ZADREN-281323 format. One line per 3 residues: number of its first residue (from 1); for each residue x, y, z of C-alpha. Coordinates in steps of 0.1 Angstrom, whole numbers, plus 2048, in hexadecimal, padded with zeros to 3 digits. Layout:
// residues N
NUM = X:Y:Z | ...
//
This chain:
// residues 293
1 = 368:558:FA5 | 371:575:F8E | 35F:57D:F6D
4 = 378:56B:F56 | 376:54B:F6A | 351:54C:F6A
7 = 350:550:F44 | 367:533:F3F | 353:51E:F57
10 = 334:526:F43 | 345:51E:F22 | 351:4FC:F30
13 = 32D:4F5:F3B | 31E:4FA:F18 | 33C:4ED:F04
16 = 32F:4C9:F01 | 30E:4D5:EF3 | 31F:4EE:EDB
19 = 336:4D2:ECF | 31A:4BA:EC8 | 305:4D6:EB8
22 = 322:4DF:EA1 | 329:4BB:E97 | 305:4AF:E92
25 = 2F5:4CF:E84 | 30C:4EA:E79 | 327:4D5:E68
28 = 30E:4C0:E54 | 2FC:4E0:E4A | 31C:4F1:E3D
31 = 327:4D0:E2D | 306:4CC:E1C | 308:4EF:E0E
34 = 32A:4E7:E00 | 31E:4C7:DF0 | 301:4D8:DE0
37 = 319:4EA:DC9 | 32A:4CA:DBE | 322:4AC:DA8
40 = 32A:490:DC0 | 31D:46D:DC9 | 31E:459:DE9
43 = 342:44E:DE2 | 350:472:DE1 | 367:480:DC7
46 = 350:49C:DBC | 355:4B9:DA5 | 34A:4DD:DA9
49 = 32D:4E7:D93 | 322:508:DA3 | 2FD:50F:DA3
52 = 2F6:4F3:D89 | 2E4:4DD:DA3 | 2CD:4FA:DAD
55 = 2C6:503:D89 | 2BC:4DF:D83 | 2A1:4E1:D9D
58 = 28C:4F8:D89 | 28B:4E0:D6C | 286:4C1:D81
61 = 261:4B7:D7F | 265:49D:D9A | 272:4B7:DB2
64 = 256:4D0:DA9 | 23D:4B4:DAF | 24C:4AA:DD1
67 = 24D:4CF:DDC | 229:4D4:DD1 | 21F:4B4:DE4
70 = 231:4C0:E03 | 221:4E3:E03 | 1FF:4D4:DFC
73 = 203:4BC:E19 | 20E:4D9:E30 | 1EE:4EC:E26
76 = 1D9:4CE:E2C | 1E8:4C5:E4E | 1F1:4E5:E61
79 = 1CF:4F7:E62 | 1BB:4D8:E6A | 1D5:4CC:E84
82 = 1D5:4EE:E95 | 1B0:4F0:E96 | 1AB:4CD:EA4
85 = 1C7:4D1:EBE | 1B7:4F2:EC9 | 195:4E3:ECC
88 = 1A2:4C5:EE0 | 1B5:4DD:EF7 | 196:4F1:EFD
91 = 182:4D1:F04 | 19C:4C2:F1B | 1A7:4E1:F2E
94 = 197:4D4:F4E | 1A5:4C8:F6F | 193:4A7:F6F
97 = 19F:483:F6D | 18C:47D:F4D | 19C:49A:F3C
100 = 1BF:48F:F47 | 1B8:46C:F39 | 1AD:479:F17
103 = 1CB:491:F16 | 1E1:472:F1A | 1CE:45F:EFF
106 = 1D0:47B:EE6 | 1F5:481:EED | 1FE:45C:EEC
109 = 1FF:45B:EC6 | 21C:474:EC6 | 234:45C:ED7
112 = 230:442:EBC | 24B:43D:EA2 | 242:445:E7D
115 = 245:420:E75 | 22A:416:E8F | 214:433:E83
118 = 216:429:E5F | 20F:404:E67 | 1F0:40E:E7B
121 = 1E3:424:E5E | 1EA:409:E45 | 1D3:3F2:E58
124 = 1B9:40E:E57 | 1BD:41B:E33 | 1C5:3FC:E1F
127 = 1A8:3F7:E06 | 1AA:3D1:E06 | 1AD:3C8:E2B
130 = 1AD:3E9:E3D | 194:3F5:E56 | 184:40F:E3E
133 = 185:3F6:E22 | 172:3DC:E36 | 159:3F6:E41
136 = 153:401:E1D | 14E:3DD:E12 | 136:3D7:E2F
139 = 122:3F5:E23 | 122:3E9:DFF | 138:404:DF1
142 = 15A:404:DDF | 177:409:DF7 | 18B:429:DF1
145 = 1AF:422:DE6 | 1BF:43B:DFF | 1E2:42D:DFA
148 = 1E3:429:DD4 | 1CE:446:DC6 | 1E0:466:DBB
151 = 1C8:47D:DCE | 1BF:467:DEC | 1E3:45F:DF4
154 = 1E9:482:E00 | 1CA:481:E16 | 1D8:460:E24
157 = 1F8:471:E2E | 1E6:48F:E3C | 1CE:47A:E51
160 = 1EB:465:E5E | 200:483:E67 | 1E4:496:E78
163 = 1DC:478:E8E | 201:474:E96 | 20A:498:E9D
166 = 1EC:4A2:EB1 | 1FB:49F:ED4 | 215:4BA:ED5
169 = 1FF:4D7:EC7 | 1E4:4CD:EDF | 1FB:4CE:EFD
172 = 209:4F0:EF1 | 1E5:4FE:EEF | 1DD:4EF:F12
175 = 1FC:501:F20 | 1F1:521:F10 | 1CD:51E:F1D
178 = 1D9:519:F40 | 1EC:53A:F3E | 1CD:54E:F38
181 = 1C1:55F:F58 | 1A0:552:F65 | 193:574:F6E
184 = 191:57D:F49 | 177:561:F45 | 165:56C:F65
187 = 162:58F:F57 | 154:581:F36 | 13B:56C:F49
190 = 130:58B:F5D | 12B:59D:F3B | 116:57E:F2F
193 = 12D:579:F12 | 125:55B:EFD | 13E:53D:EFA
196 = 146:547:ED6 | 14D:56B:EDF | 162:561:EFD
199 = 177:54B:EE6 | 17B:566:ECC | 182:583:EE4
202 = 196:572:F00 | 1A2:54F:EF8 | 1AE:552:ED4
205 = 1C0:574:ED9 | 1D1:566:EF8 | 1DD:548:EE4
208 = 1E9:55A:EC6 | 20E:554:ECE | 207:52F:ED4
211 = 1F4:52D:EB3 | 211:53D:EA0 | 229:525:EB1
214 = 214:506:EA9 | 20E:511:E85 | 233:518:E7E
217 = 240:4F8:E90 | 227:4E2:E7E | 22E:4F3:E5C
220 = 253:4ED:E60 | 24D:4C9:E6B | 236:4C1:E4E
223 = 24E:4D0:E35 | 266:4B5:E41 | 24E:498:E3E
226 = 25F:478:E34 | 256:458:E47 | 231:459:E3F
229 = 237:45E:E1A | 251:443:E18 | 240:428:E2E
232 = 21B:42E:E27 | 21B:435:E01 | 23F:433:DF6
235 = 23A:455:DE5 | 221:446:DCD | 20E:442:DB8
238 = 224:451:D9D | 233:46A:DB7 | 211:477:DC1
241 = 21B:476:DE6 | 240:47A:DE3 | 24D:495:DFB
244 = 26D:4AA:DF8 | 27F:497:E13 | 276:476:E03
247 = 283:484:DE2 | 2A4:48E:DF3 | 2A7:46A:E00
250 = 2A0:45B:DDD | 2B9:473:DCC | 2D5:46F:DE5
253 = 2D2:44A:DEE | 2BF:43C:DD1 | 2D0:44E:DB4
256 = 2F0:457:DC7 | 2EF:47B:DBC | 2FA:489:DDD
259 = 302:4AC:DD0 | 2DF:4B0:DC0 | 2CF:4A1:DDF
262 = 2E0:4BB:DF4 | 2D4:4D7:DDD | 2B0:4CB:DE2
265 = 2B7:4C9:E08 | 2C5:4EC:E0A | 2A7:4F9:DF6
268 = 290:4E9:E10 | 2A5:4F8:E2B | 2A0:51B:E1C
271 = 27A:515:E1B | 279:50B:E3F | 28F:528:E48
274 = 276:53F:E36 | 25A:530:E4B | 26E:536:E6B
277 = 275:55A:E61 | 250:55F:E5A | 249:552:E7D
280 = 262:56B:E8C | 253:588:E77 | 22F:57F:E81
283 = 238:57C:EA6 | 24B:59D:EA5 | 22E:5AF:E94
286 = 217:5A1:EAF | 22D:5AE:ECB | 231:5D0:EBB
289 = 20B:5D2:EB8 | 207:5CA:EDD | 222:5E3:EE6
292 = 210:5FF:ED2 | 1EF:5FA:EE5
//
């Protein structure tokens, strides 16, 4: 088989994936960019308005509120989720049956749909008949309105998301821990290094790529939060838990302003792209630092 035949064979092999990728991802992205410069509803027939939709974003108090909520939720979720996942990975990084069982238990929440997750946490957080509400009444205190208070609603979304998203970061950290050579820990034990010093000098530096990966993946995921906000709090009260993606849904399919909704979506895409580029920059700097030593 000559080189040309081999190249065409390779292209034929990847062509189905490329076709699906273009139809499902690239075309909607380009189509969305085009729609963001138009005033158009769900029934078509739009007119070109240039950057008017994007200029409107800066004066839209609801968009600013939803963007603020989304950023605050990302800050509330990502550090705590990363720390808990790392702690669980350290605790369960053992070749025992008990550790395997607990790994399965903690990962099991990740396979649930967002509908099931929000139903579970409604039973927990509802102040009138929820688990926490019943516990508060049993203790003689007033139940906390997690789902209807402007401040507590964000904490409800954060708690639900951390519980739901814990499995994948934990498994990534477990995979990273199992790549660390055992002789490094043996040398630390011979030097009588404490557990804390071993963690800071060996474990954490060896996991820095995994930490960067987990933080960036989770940041990108939380910036796209939708189901929890829609199903658990409906964006309320008064938009206190409305996220950007929920706002896109409301604008595009509730008010039929598809062009403006696409402008909001493209702005969110640029924000996520910035996060991805930050990940690439941080990873490149880390590799350059390793190469210089």
